[in-house]
C-alpha positions, 0 to 999 in steps of 0.5 A, a space after each residue: 247494172 251496166 248493160 256493157 258489163 252484162 253484154 260482156 258476161 253473156 258474150 264471154 260465156 257464149 264464146 266459152 261454151 262455143 269453144 267447149 262445144 267445138 272441142 266436143 264436136 271435134 271428138 265427135 267428128 273423129 269418133 263418127 269418122 272411125 265408126 263410119 270407117 268401121 261400118 264400111 270395113 264390116 260391109 266390105 267383109 260381109 260383101 266378100 263373104 256373101 259372094 263366097 257363099 253364092 259361089 259355093 252354092 253355085 258349085 253345089 247346084 252345078 253338081 246337082 244338075 250333073 247328077 240330075 242329067 245322069 239320072 235322066 239318062 239312067 231313067 231313059 235307059 231303064 224305060 227302054 229296057 222295060 219296053 224291050 222286056 214287055 214287048 210281044 217279041 220278048 214274050 213270044 220268044 220265052 218258052 216258059 211263058 208260052 207253056 203257061 199260056 192257054 188258048 181261049 176259044 170264045 173270049 168275053 170282053 168288058 167294054 166301059 163307055 160313058 159310064 155304061 158297062 156291058 158284056 158282049 161276046 164275039 
């Protein structure tokens, strides 16, 4: 065989295959470009959605913090009211409680100290 003819056939087929590959790659570049644009658009929409979700949660957290502050104020007010009711002045001014109370002449005390119990009287 003639080497030039063999070389000619190989180069022609190489260039034809290269041209076909290049046409396929152009389509591949276009499809890759469109896929990347789609991914970027999806990520942009996802980012906006996440920002919106975080902002909504922030408002909910702020509302819950306000409720917590109100409940703490209410708790402090109720603690003060309980202290006023349990104070000795309130108990001393209540006539019904004074009638129920009895005087003790010789009270006994129970003292617990370092796991030792003993009773002594005054």
